[in-house]
C-alpha positions in Angstrom: 122.9 77.0 117.5 124.4 77.2 113.9 126.1 80.3 112.6 123.4 80.6 109.9 120.6 80.4 112.5 122.2 83.2 114.6 122.7 85.3 111.5 119.1 84.7 110.4 117.8 86.0 113.7 120.1 89.0 113.6 118.8 89.9 110.1 115.1 89.5 111.2 115.7 91.7 114.2 117.3 94.5 112.2 114.6 94.3 109.5 111.8 94.4 112.2 113.4 97.4 113.9 113.4 99.3 110.6 109.7 98.5 110.1 108.9 99.8 113.6 110.7 103.1 112.9 109.1 103.4 109.4 105.6 103.1 110.7 106.4 105.2 113.7 107.5 108.0 111.4 104.4 107.5 109.2 101.9 107.6 112.0 103.6 110.5 113.8 103.2 112.9 110.9 99.5 112.0 110.3 98.6 112.2 114.0 100.4 115.6 114.5 98.7 117.2 111.4 96.9 119.8 113.4 100.1 121.0 115.2 102.2 120.8 112.0 99.6 122.9 110.1 100.0 125.7 112.7 103.8 125.5 112.6 104.4 125.3 108.8 101.5 127.4 107.4 100.2 130.9 107.9 97.5 131.2 110.6 94.9 133.1 108.6 93.0 130.0 107.5 93.4 127.0 109.8 91.2 124.7 107.8 93.3 125.3 104.6 96.5 124.8 106.6 95.3 121.4 107.8 94.4 120.5 104.2 97.8 121.5 102.9 99.5 119.5 105.7 97.6 116.4 104.6 98.4 117.2 100.9 102.1 117.1 101.8 101.5 113.9 103.6 100.0 112.5 100.4 103.0 113.8 98.4 105.3 111.6 100.5 102.9 108.7 100.0 102.9 108.9 96.2 106.7 109.1 96.2 106.8 105.6 97.5 106.5 103.8 94.1 109.4 105.9 92.8 111.6 105.2 95.8 110.7 101.5 95.7 111.6 101.2 92.1 114.9 103.1 92.3 116.0 101.3 95.5 114.8 98.0 94.1 116.9 98.4 91.0 119.9 99.1 93.2 119.1 96.0 95.2 119.0 93.8 92.1 121.9 95.4 90.4 124.4 96.0 93.2 123.1 94.0 96.1 120.5 93.9 98.8 122.8 95.3 101.4 123.6 98.7 99.7 120.0 99.2 98.8 118.9 98.4 102.4 121.4 100.9 103.8 120.3 103.6 101.4 116.6 103.3 102.4 117.7 103.4 106.1 119.9 106.5 105.5 117.1 108.4 103.7 114.6 107.4 106.4 116.8 108.6 109.3 118.0 111.8 107.7 114.7 113.0 106.4 112.9 112.5 109.7 115.7 114.2 111.6 115.7 117.2 109.2 112.0 117.6 109.6 112.6 117.9 113.4 115.1 120.7 112.8 113.1 122.7 110.3 112.3 126.4 111.3 108.7 127.5 111.5 106.8 129.4 108.9 107.3 132.6 110.9 111.1 132.3 110.3 111.5 131.3 106.6 108.0 131.6 105.2 107.3 129.6 102.0 110.9 128.2 102.0 110.0 126.2 105.2 107.0 124.7 103.3 109.2 123.8 100.4 111.8 122.2 102.7 109.0 120.2 104.4 107.8 119.0 101.0 111.4 118.0 100.1 112.0 116.0 103.2 108.6 114.3 103.0 109.5 113.2 99.5 112.7 111.7 100.9 110.7 110.0 103.5 108.4 108.6 100.9 111.3 107.4 98.8 112.8 105.6 101.8 109.5 104.0 102.8 109.1 102.7 99.3 112.2 100.6 99.6 112.1 99.7 103.3 109.5 97.0 103.6 110.1 95.4 100.2 113.8 95.3 101.1 113.2 93.9 104.5 111.0 91.1 103.1 113.5 90.3 100.4 116.5 90.1 102.7 114.7 88.2 105.5 113.2 85.7 103.0 116.5 85.1 101.2 118.2 84.4 104.5 115.5 82.0 105.5 114.9 78.4 104.4 111.5 77.8 102.7 109.9 76.2 105.7 110.5 79.3 107.9 109.8 82.1 105.5 106.2 82.6 106.8 107.1 83.1 110.4 110.1 85.3 109.6 108.3 87.7 107.3 105.3 87.7 109.8 107.6 89.0 112.5 108.6 91.9 110.3 104.9 92.7 109.6 104.0 92.5 113.3 106.6 95.2 114.0 104.7 97.6 111.8 101.8 97.5 114.2 104.3 97.9 117.1 105.6 101.1 115.4 102.0 102.5 115.2 101.5 101.7 118.9 104.8 103.3 119.8 103.9 106.5 117.9 100.5 106.7 119.7 102.2 106.2 123.1 104.8 108.9 122.4 102.2 111.4 121.2 100.1 110.6 124.3 103.0 111.4 126.6 103.7 114.7 124.9 100.1 115.8 124.9 99.7 114.7 128.6 102.8 116.6 129.8 103.0 119.7 127.5 100.4 122.4 126.9 99.5 123.5 123.4 101.8 126.5 123.5 104.8 124.4 124.4 103.9 121.8 121.8 103.7 124.4 119.0 106.9 126.1 120.2 109.2 123.1 120.5 107.3 120.0 121.7 106.3 119.0 118.1 110.0 118.4 117.3 110.4 115.6 120.0 108.7 112.7 118.1 110.7 113.5 114.9 113.9 113.8 116.8 113.3 110.5 118.4 112.6 108.9 115.1 115.6 110.4 113.5 118.0 109.4 116.2 116.6 105.8 116.3 117.0 105.7 112.5 120.7 106.7 112.8 121.3 104.1 115.4 119.6 101.5 113.2 121.8 102.6 110.3 124.9 101.9 112.4 123.5 98.5 113.4 122.6 97.6 109.8 126.2 98.0 108.7 126.7 94.6 110.2 124.3 93.1 107.7 125.8 90.6 105.2 124.9 90.3 101.6 122.3 87.6 101.1 123.5 84.2 100.0 120.9 84.1 97.3 122.2 87.3 95.6 125.8 86.1 95.9 124.9 82.7 94.4 122.6 83.9 91.6 123.8 87.4 90.7 124.3 88.0 87.0 125.6 90.7 84.7 122.1 92.2 84.2 122.7 95.9 84.0 119.1 97.0 83.6 116.9 94.9 86.0 113.9 97.2 85.5 114.1 96.8 81.7 114.5 93.1 82.1 111.5 93.0 84.5 109.2 95.0 82.3 110.1 93.0 79.2 110.5 89.5 80.4 108.4 89.3 83.6 105.3 91.3 82.7 102.9 88.5 83.6 104.5 87.8 86.9 104.4 91.5 87.7 100.7 91.6 87.0 100.1 88.6 89.2 102.0 90.1 92.0 100.1 93.4 91.7 96.8 91.4 91.7 97.8 89.6 94.8 98.7 92.8 96.6 95.3 94.3 95.8 93.3 92.6 98.6 95.9 93.1 101.3 96.2 96.8 100.5 92.4 97.2 100.4 92.0 95.6 103.8 94.6 97.8 105.5 93.4 101.0 103.8 89.8 100.2 104.7 90.8 99.7 108.3 92.1 103.3 108.3 88.7 104.4 106.9 86.7 102.8 109.8 87.0 105.7 112.2 84.9 107.7 109.7 82.7 104.9 108.3 81.6 103.1 111.5 80.4 106.0 113.6 78.5 107.5 110.6 76.6 104.3 109.6 76.4 102.3 112.8 75.7 103.2 116.4 79.2 103.6 117.8 81.1 106.7 119.0 84.5 107.4 117.4 86.2 106.9 120.7 84.9 103.4 120.8 86.3 102.8 117.3 89.7 104.1 118.3 89.7 101.9 121.4 88.7 98.9 119.4 91.4 99.7 116.7 94.1 99.9 119.4 93.0 96.5 120.9 93.0 95.0 117.4 96.5 96.2 116.7 97.7 94.6 120.0 95.9 91.5 118.9 97.5 91.3 115.5 101.0 91.8 117.0 100.6 88.5 118.7 98.6 86.8 116.0 100.9 87.6 113.0 103.8 85.4 114.2 101.4 82.5 114.9 99.9 82.8 111.4 103.4 82.7 110.1 104.2 79.5 111.9 100.9 78.1 110.7 101.5 78.9 107.0 105.0 77.4 107.2 103.3 74.0 107.5 102.1 74.4 103.9 104.7 74.2 101.1 102.2 75.6 98.6 101.0 78.8 100.3 99.1 79.9 97.2 96.3 77.5 98.4 96.0 79.5 101.6 95.7 82.7 99.7 92.9 81.2 97.6 91.1 80.0 100.7 91.4 83.5 102.4 90.1 85.4 99.3 87.3 82.9 98.7 86.2 82.9 102.3 86.1 86.7 102.5 83.9 86.9 99.5 81.5 84.5 101.2 81.6 85.9 104.7 82.2 89.6 104.2 78.5 90.6 104.7 78.1 88.4 107.8 81.3 89.9 109.2 80.0 93.4 108.7 76.7 92.4 110.1 78.3 92.3 113.6 78.2 96.1 113.5 74.4 96.0 113.5 74.3 94.8 117.1 75.6 98.1 118.5 77.5 96.1 121.0 81.1 97.1 122.0 82.3 93.5 122.1 80.9 92.9 118.6 82.8 96.0 117.4 86.0 94.7 118.9 85.4 91.2 117.4 84.7 92.8 114.0 88.0 94.7 114.0 89.9 91.7 115.2 88.5 89.6 112.4 89.6 92.2 109.9 93.1 92.1 111.4 93.1 88.3 111.4 92.4 88.3 107.7 95.3 90.8 107.2 97.6 88.6 109.3 96.8 85.3 107.6 96.9 86.8 104.1 100.2 88.6 104.9 101.9 85.5 106.2 101.3 83.6 103.0 101.5 86.6 100.6 105.1 87.7 101.0 106.6 84.2 100.8 104.5 83.6 97.7 105.6 86.9 96.2 109.3 86.1 96.9 109.0 82.9 95.0 107.2 84.3 91.9 110.3 86.3 90.9 113.8 85.2 90.3 116.6 86.7 92.5 117.8 88.9 89.5 114.7 91.1 89.6 113.2 90.2 93.0 113.9 93.4 94.9 112.5 95.6 92.1 109.6 93.3 91.5 108.3 93.3 95.1 108.8 97.1 95.3 106.8 97.7 92.1 104.0 95.3 93.0 103.6 96.5 96.6 104.0 100.2 96.1 102.1 100.7 92.9 99.1 98.7 94.2 99.1 100.8 97.3 99.4 104.0 95.4 96.5 102.9 93.1 94.3 102.1 96.1 95.1 105.3 98.0 92.0 106.8 96.5 89.8 104.0 98.0 88.5 106.1 100.9 87.3 108.7 98.4 85.6 106.0 96.3 83.9 104.7 99.4 82.7 108.1 100.4 81.3 108.9 96.9 79.5 105.6 96.6 78.2 105.7 100.2 76.7 109.1 99.5 75.2 107.9 96.3 73.7 104.5 97.4 73.1 105.6 101.1 74.0 102.0 102.2 76.9 100.9 104.4 77.0 97.5 102.5 78.9 99.3 99.7 82.1 98.8 101.7 82.0 95.0 102.1 80.8 94.5 98.5 83.8 96.5 97.2 86.1 94.6 99.5 84.7 91.3 98.2 85.3 92.5 94.6 88.9 93.3 95.4 89.3 89.9 97.1 88.0 88.5 93.8 90.8 90.4 92.0 93.4 88.7 94.2 91.6 85.3 93.9 91.8 85.7 90.1 95.6 86.4 90.4 96.1 83.2 92.5 94.3 81.1 89.9 96.9 82.2 87.3 99.9 81.2 89.4 101.1 77.7 88.8 103.0 76.2 91.7 105.5 74.7 89.3 106.5 78.2 88.0 107.5 79.4 91.5 111.2 79.7 91.7 113.3 78.1 94.3 116.7 79.6 93.8 117.8 78.9 97.4 117.9 75.2 98.1 117.8 74.7 101.9 120.7 72.3 101.9 122.9 74.9 100.1 122.4 77.8 102.4 124.9 76.9 105.1 127.4 75.8 102.4 127.6 79.3 100.8 130.5 81.2 102.1 130.5 84.9 102.4 132.4 87.6 104.3 131.0 90.0 106.9 130.9 93.5 105.4 131.3 96.6 107.5 
């Protein structure tokens, strides 16, 4: 096995571990909202406390575009490695500090302010983590293996969600509510913080990517260069991200949507969602291998968007059967679309932008599209109440698939940038840092 091949696997592993921890931290906070509301807010109004807890959750979410932009600029200006280490440091320390926070009874409003501060730090780190992981993994990989490598990183996000669910199940099964509110709530955050610090130590072995070393320039303002010279590519990238973000956010909406408009219990939806997450962990690497057989992955994206526009109503019609297997099949089909789109999406996004602005570009496209679509559940709810028809959801999804399809039609394969010739990768010499 060549030195480059070993190094490539090492990079993919470290990037995947970061995605596991990122999504673990993300899910832990959301699933522990009821406990955190009792710890960090006064007990007089429990409903308001839960709402405030989710508001702080949203604050961290909306910090992601800022974090992605700042960390992306560092990645394009000073190197992928320092930017990647910065996002890891913020992720580990913010999660660890949340675990060590005193309760509201100890510091009152100051505890709330500290929680907001560390959630913002988490959001900043999350904004740079996945774009950084995709950039580094893709730049260490030859073109014909980018699909499978980036798919492995994406599969690890589902693994992080499953890990969080398992940890929270063990805590709830072995501790009573008093113990959880007293100290048990800290355990998942402590675990995430410690894992983050261990990952930070491991990531110090990461080398700078050969693409950055080969193509780095004296651009001192990558964000300014991006906004002035790459506006069209940025719009195309954001358009491509639209359908992927909409699919994933809609999946999070299903536990509310499906029981209300179809004949399923919420427990059945949760069970089906868990099975579909396990399914996608195995499917994502396979879709990555599949897409690597196509040099022009933009064609796959066009096919995916077009097919969803045609088949969205029949796919959602599976829910009319009120059959548990049909529900699981529906959720797995949704995950399959996510997997196949993702496997082609990130390698395409990598090649739209030159290496001088790539880290910042991916962070902007990915995080701002997600932030813009964060209100999608509220839009669904308002339109469902107005039209009183569940078919609003697949129609909106089809429309957003159309946005991404339109973005693909404006991407000429000849404009895609190949600044890492495969034959040159092994010939680029670089030193191990750290």
